[in-house]
C-alpha positions as CSV (number, residue, x, y, z in Angstrom):
1,M,18.9,-6.8,-11.2
2,R,17.4,-5.7,-7.9
3,V,13.9,-4.3,-7.7
4,L,12.2,-2.8,-4.7
5,H,8.4,-3.2,-4.5
6,T,6.3,-0.9,-2.3
7,A,2.7,0.4,-2.4
8,D,-0.1,2.1,-0.5
9,W,1.7,5.2,0.8
10,H,-1.5,7.1,1.3
11,L,0.3,10.5,1.5
12,G,-2.0,13.1,3.1
13,R,-3.8,10.6,5.3
14,T,-4.6,11.5,8.9
15,L,-5.6,9.4,12.0
16,E,-8.6,11.0,13.6
17,G,-7.2,14.4,12.7
18,R,-3.6,13.6,13.6
19,S,-1.1,14.3,10.8
20,R,1.0,11.4,9.6
21,I,3.4,13.7,7.6
22,P,6.3,13.3,10.1
23,E,6.0,9.5,9.8
24,H,5.9,9.7,6.0
25,I,9.1,11.8,6.0
26,A,10.8,9.2,8.2
27,F,9.6,6.5,5.8
28,F,11.1,8.2,2.8
29,Q,14.4,8.6,4.7
30,E,14.3,4.9,5.5
31,L,13.4,4.1,1.9
32,E,16.4,6.1,0.7
33,Q,18.7,4.1,3.0
34,I,17.3,0.8,1.8
35,I,17.8,1.8,-1.9
36,K,21.3,2.7,-1.1
37,S,22.3,-0.3,1.0
38,E,20.5,-2.8,-1.2
39,A,21.8,-1.4,-4.4
40,I,18.3,-1.1,-5.9
41,D,18.1,-0.6,-9.7
42,V,14.3,-0.2,-10.0
43,L,11.6,1.1,-7.7
44,L,8.0,-0.2,-8.2
45,M,5.2,1.8,-6.5
46,A,2.0,-0.3,-7.0
47,G,-0.7,2.4,-6.4
48,D,-2.3,4.6,-3.8
49,V,0.4,7.2,-3.7
50,F,-2.0,9.6,-2.1
51,D,-5.0,9.1,0.2
52,S,-7.4,11.1,-1.9
53,V,-7.9,12.4,-5.5
54,N,-7.3,15.9,-4.1
55,P,-4.3,15.5,-1.8
56,P,-2.9,18.4,0.2
57,A,-0.1,20.4,-1.5
58,A,2.4,19.3,1.2
59,A,1.8,15.7,0.3
60,E,2.2,16.3,-3.5
61,E,5.4,18.3,-2.9
62,M,6.8,15.5,-0.6
63,F,6.1,12.9,-3.3
64,Y,7.5,14.6,-6.3
65,E,10.6,15.9,-4.5
66,T,11.3,12.4,-3.0
67,I,10.9,10.6,-6.3
68,A,13.1,13.1,-8.1
69,R,15.8,12.8,-5.4
70,L,15.9,9.0,-5.5
71,N,16.2,9.0,-9.2
72,R,18.8,11.7,-9.4
73,V,21.1,10.6,-6.5
74,Y,20.9,6.8,-6.8
75,N,20.2,6.5,-10.6
76,V,17.2,4.3,-9.8
77,S,14.4,3.9,-12.3
78,V,10.9,4.4,-11.0
79,V,7.5,2.9,-12.1
80,I,4.4,4.3,-10.4
81,I,0.8,3.3,-11.1
82,A,-2.4,5.0,-9.9
83,G,-4.4,3.2,-7.2
84,N,-8.1,3.6,-6.4
85,H,-7.4,6.5,-4.1
86,D,-5.3,8.4,-6.7
87,H,-6.6,10.8,-9.4
88,P,-5.3,9.1,-12.6
89,A,-4.9,12.3,-14.7
90,R,-3.5,14.3,-11.8
91,I,-0.9,11.9,-10.8
92,S,0.4,11.4,-14.3
93,A,0.3,15.0,-15.4
94,V,4.1,15.2,-15.4
95,R,4.6,11.8,-17.1
96,S,6.2,13.3,-20.3
97,I,8.9,15.2,-18.3
98,A,9.4,12.4,-15.8
99,K,9.9,9.7,-18.5
100,N,13.0,11.5,-19.7
101,Q,14.5,10.9,-16.3
102,G,13.6,7.3,-16.1
103,I,10.5,7.8,-14.0
104,Y,7.3,6.1,-15.5
105,I,4.0,7.3,-14.1
106,L,0.9,5.6,-15.4
107,G,-2.5,6.9,-14.4
108,Y,-4.9,5.1,-16.7
109,P,-4.8,1.5,-17.9
110,T,-3.1,1.0,-21.3
111,M,-2.0,-1.9,-23.4
112,T,1.6,-0.7,-23.7
113,P,4.2,-2.4,-21.4
114,V,7.0,-0.5,-19.8
115,R,10.5,-1.5,-20.9
116,I,13.5,-0.3,-18.8
117,P,17.2,-0.9,-19.6
118,V,19.0,-2.0,-16.5
119,G,22.7,-2.3,-17.2
120,E,23.1,-5.0,-19.8
121,E,19.6,-6.4,-19.0
122,V,16.0,-5.2,-19.8
123,L,13.1,-5.2,-17.4
124,E,9.7,-5.6,-19.1
125,I,6.6,-4.7,-16.9
126,G,3.0,-5.3,-17.7
127,A,1.8,-2.4,-15.6
128,L,-2.0,-2.1,-15.0
129,P,-3.1,0.9,-13.0
130,Y,-6.3,0.5,-11.0
131,P,-8.6,-0.9,-13.7
132,S,-12.2,0.2,-13.0
133,E,-14.9,0.5,-15.6
134,S,-14.9,4.3,-15.4
135,R,-11.1,4.6,-15.8
136,M,-11.1,2.2,-18.8
137,G,-14.2,3.7,-20.3
138,D,-15.5,0.2,-20.7
139,L,-18.6,-1.7,-19.7
140,F,-17.5,-5.2,-18.7
141,S,-20.9,-6.8,-18.9
142,K,-24.5,-6.0,-19.7
143,E,-25.7,-8.6,-17.3
144,P,-27.3,-7.0,-14.2
145,E,-26.4,-9.9,-11.9
146,E,-23.4,-9.4,-9.7
147,E,-22.0,-12.9,-10.4
148,G,-22.0,-12.2,-14.2
149,L,-20.3,-8.8,-13.6
150,R,-17.6,-10.4,-11.5
151,E,-16.9,-13.1,-14.1
152,A,-16.7,-10.6,-16.9
153,Y,-14.4,-8.4,-14.9
154,N,-12.1,-11.3,-14.1
155,E,-11.9,-12.2,-17.8
156,K,-11.2,-8.6,-18.7
157,I,-8.3,-8.4,-16.3
158,R,-6.9,-11.8,-17.5
159,Y,-7.1,-10.5,-21.1
160,M,-5.4,-7.2,-20.3
161,F,-2.5,-8.9,-18.6
162,H,-2.2,-11.3,-21.5
163,E,-2.0,-8.4,-24.0
164,L,0.5,-6.5,-21.8
165,T,2.9,-9.4,-21.4
166,R,2.5,-11.5,-24.6
167,S,5.5,-9.8,-26.3
168,F,7.9,-10.3,-23.4
169,Q,11.2,-11.9,-24.4
170,K,12.7,-14.8,-22.5
171,N,16.1,-13.1,-22.3
172,H,14.5,-10.2,-20.5
173,V,13.2,-10.0,-16.9
174,G,9.4,-10.1,-17.0
175,M,7.2,-8.6,-14.3
176,A,3.6,-7.4,-13.9
177,M,2.1,-4.9,-11.5
178,S,-1.3,-3.7,-10.6
179,H,-3.6,-2.3,-7.9
180,L,-6.2,-5.0,-7.4
181,F,-8.0,-7.1,-4.8
182,V,-7.1,-10.7,-5.5
183,A,-9.2,-13.3,-3.8
184,G,-7.4,-15.0,-1.0
185,G,-5.6,-11.9,0.2
186,A,-5.9,-10.9,3.8
187,A,-7.5,-7.4,4.1
188,S,-7.7,-4.9,7.0
189,D,-10.1,-2.2,8.0
190,S,-8.0,0.6,6.5
191,E,-8.6,-0.4,2.9
192,R,-11.4,1.4,1.1
193,P,-13.6,-1.2,-0.7
194,I,-12.1,-1.6,-4.1
195,E,-15.6,-2.1,-5.7
196,V,-16.2,1.6,-5.5
197,G,-15.8,2.8,-9.1
198,G,-16.8,-0.5,-10.7
199,A,-13.9,-2.8,-10.0
200,Y,-14.2,-6.2,-8.3
201,T,-12.2,-9.0,-6.7
202,V,-10.3,-11.1,-9.2
203,T,-9.1,-14.7,-8.9
204,V,-5.4,-15.5,-8.7
205,D,-5.4,-17.3,-12.0
206,A,-6.3,-14.0,-13.7
207,L,-2.7,-12.8,-13.0
208,P,-0.2,-13.5,-15.8
209,D,1.6,-16.8,-15.7
210,N,4.4,-15.8,-18.0
211,V,6.2,-13.4,-15.7
212,Q,8.6,-13.9,-12.8
213,Y,7.0,-11.6,-10.3
214,T,3.7,-9.7,-9.9
215,A,3.9,-6.6,-7.7
216,L,0.5,-5.8,-6.2
217,G,-1.0,-2.9,-4.3
218,H,-4.2,-2.3,-2.3
219,L,-4.0,-4.7,0.7
220,H,-2.0,-3.2,3.5
221,R,-0.5,-6.4,5.0
222,P,2.6,-7.8,3.3
223,Q,1.7,-11.2,1.9
224,T,2.5,-13.6,-0.9
225,L,-0.5,-15.1,-2.7
226,K,-1.0,-18.8,-2.8
227,G,-2.0,-20.5,-6.1
228,S,-0.2,-18.2,-8.4
229,K,2.0,-19.9,-11.1
230,G,4.6,-17.2,-10.6
231,I,5.3,-15.2,-7.4
232,A,2.5,-12.6,-6.8
233,R,2.9,-10.4,-3.7
234,Y,1.4,-7.5,-1.9
235,S,4.2,-5.4,-0.4
236,G,1.8,-3.8,2.1
237,S,1.7,-0.2,3.3
238,P,4.7,1.4,5.0
239,L,2.5,2.8,7.8
240,A,-0.3,1.2,9.8
241,F,-3.6,3.0,9.0
242,S,-6.1,1.3,11.3
243,F,-6.0,-0.5,14.6
244,S,-6.9,-3.8,12.7
245,E,-3.2,-3.7,11.7
246,S,-2.1,-3.7,15.3
247,G,0.8,-6.2,15.7
248,Y,1.6,-6.5,12.0
249,A,5.1,-5.6,11.0
250,K,5.5,-3.2,8.0
251,S,8.1,-3.8,5.2
252,V,9.1,-3.3,1.6
253,T,10.0,-6.2,-0.7
254,V,13.3,-6.6,-2.5
255,V,13.3,-8.8,-5.6
256,D,16.6,-10.1,-6.9
257,V,16.0,-11.6,-10.3
258,K,17.7,-12.6,-13.5
259,P,16.1,-13.5,-16.9
260,G,14.5,-16.9,-16.9
261,S,15.1,-17.6,-13.2
262,T,13.0,-17.8,-10.1
263,P,13.4,-14.5,-8.1
264,Y,14.9,-14.3,-4.7
265,I,12.5,-12.4,-2.4
266,E,13.5,-10.6,0.7
267,E,11.2,-8.7,3.1
268,I,13.0,-5.6,4.5
269,P,11.3,-4.5,7.8
270,L,10.5,-0.8,8.3
271,S,10.7,1.1,11.6
272,S,9.7,4.6,10.6
273,G,5.9,4.5,11.2
274,K,4.4,4.7,14.7
275,P,2.8,1.4,15.7
276,L,-1.0,1.3,16.4
277,V,-1.6,-0.6,19.6
278,R,-4.6,-1.5,21.7
279,W,-4.7,-1.3,25.5
280,K,-7.2,-3.4,27.4
281,A,-7.4,-2.2,31.0
282,V,-9.5,-4.9,32.7
283,H,-8.5,-3.5,36.1
284,G,-9.9,-0.1,35.4
285,L,-8.5,3.4,35.5
286,E,-5.7,2.6,37.9
287,E,-4.2,0.2,35.4
288,V,-4.3,2.9,32.8
289,Y,-2.6,5.3,35.2
290,Q,0.1,2.8,35.9
291,W,0.8,2.3,32.1
292,L,1.0,6.1,31.7
293,A,3.5,6.4,34.6
294,E,5.6,3.7,32.9
295,E,5.4,5.6,29.6
296,K,4.1,2.4,28.0
297,D,4.0,2.7,24.1
298,K,5.0,6.3,24.4
299,Q,5.8,6.5,20.6
300,A,2.6,4.7,19.5
301,W,-1.0,5.6,18.5
302,V,-3.2,4.0,21.2
303,D,-6.7,2.7,21.3
304,V,-7.8,2.3,25.0
305,E,-10.4,0.0,26.4
306,I,-11.2,0.5,30.1
307,H,-13.4,-1.8,32.1
308,L,-15.3,0.3,34.7
309,H,-18.2,0.2,37.1
310,D,-19.0,3.9,36.7
311,T,-18.8,6.5,34.0
312,P,-15.3,8.3,34.0
313,S,-15.3,12.0,34.7
314,L,-14.2,14.6,32.2
315,E,-11.2,15.3,34.4
316,Q,-10.1,11.7,34.3
317,I,-10.5,11.5,30.5
318,H,-8.6,14.8,30.2
319,H,-5.8,13.5,32.4
320,I,-5.4,10.4,30.3
321,R,-5.2,12.3,27.0
322,K,-2.8,14.9,28.4
323,A,-0.5,12.2,29.7
324,H,-0.2,10.5,26.3
325,E,-0.7,12.6,23.1
326,G,-0.9,9.4,21.0
327,I,-4.2,8.2,22.6
328,I,-6.8,8.2,19.8
329,H,-9.8,6.5,21.3
330,I,-11.0,5.8,24.8
331,H,-13.7,3.1,25.1
332,P,-15.3,2.6,28.5
333,V,-16.7,-1.0,29.0
334,F,-19.1,-1.1,31.9
335,L,-19.1,-4.4,33.7
336,G,-22.0,-6.6,32.7
337,M,-22.8,-4.3,29.7
338,E,-21.8,-4.1,26.0
339,Q,-18.8,-2.0,25.0
340,S,-19.6,1.6,24.2
341,S,-17.5,4.2,22.3
């Protein structure tokens, strides 16, 4: 069977007030083409569908219409878990209706695995939505020390994965998925600290070792974790959400897997989101004007650093912003002084 792993859509997010909705629409169109061309059977969305617990109506409409279309047109099963940005009750409010269509939406952590028939095979998933103390209604440890809390949390996650996957059958495809910060993963500035709400970093050995693939969400750079007994991977976000992600390609992950075998992993690049780029104009305003005349990075969001002797005038700043609507920040750096913003 062929499974597509994605995460961290953050629908409703803006960039310094600029809407990202057109980019998300383009991403969903690209996602649809990938599902069609790659003959995807199951779509896994590993959390942070939305950017806030109270997303704008346009973002919710885009999400539900897209998922319904993918399921209806391509007969693809869908598994969605809540991330730390999602409201667990709100995102799963339609779960009873959706499940009848082969769409599984999990808001709160449970001990019940998801089982999906795929042709003559079965996919078993130990799906663990963002597992904070508040969402599980559980106190991990009475110890006040942070180290004790982290150890207790790590053991709790290990136990939950064990319970979710211990009934998996060898003649079925076994996977896990969650929205966690696993130690060793490379983070970026655009991820809200996952400890908000009572969750902590876990070690890679807390992930289940009796599954063929673990689909993770939270970190926005696509990456496969080292040290895992199975394949554990962050798919990354489809769009760049901070300039710390400048230069990193975005993608989704396709997993081709059979029962009892090592999956074949393929990273499918995405082109729908605007890149976030940094300009460093060490030769001052004239260098910026030259880049503007060349229409450099015309379709990108841009962070500009300009090396100057004197403070730029309001007219000069206005000219730069008018010439390129994607310019987000302008940072003058005065020679011999620290950078200001």
